[in-house]
C-alpha angles and dihedrals in degrees: 000000000000120000109225091201091056090048090055092049091049091051090049091052091048091052091048092051091047089053092047093051092045088053090049089052093051091046093050092047092048094049095047092046093046090049088061095051098079089057092051092049092046091050091048093050097043097037084216114137100151092106091065114084119209089233091058094045094048094045093047093047091049089051091050092050090050092048089049092052090047091049091051090049090052093041086233109160094188090056093043095049097043095048093040093053093043090049089053090051090049090049087055090053091049090052089049090048090054095043097047100035115136 
């Protein structure tokens, strides 16, 4: 026979673990996105985009779009936000690459 009290405790633990892993997802997304910011600021200040190859920019942006689609499919806000913000930063670098090409 099932113990209703044990079921409630189990549900509480599951909710706690969901919250912990959601926090980990937000933290990971925040750190990886913040790690990219110095490069964006440096590129903006120096107007130097020659170090970015088109192959890298296209491949990275395609990967971000795919991660974003996957995050939407999973309804994972940490994945959606992190990849959405990073994609916006990458779009800025692409604009800079076009504007300051030699």
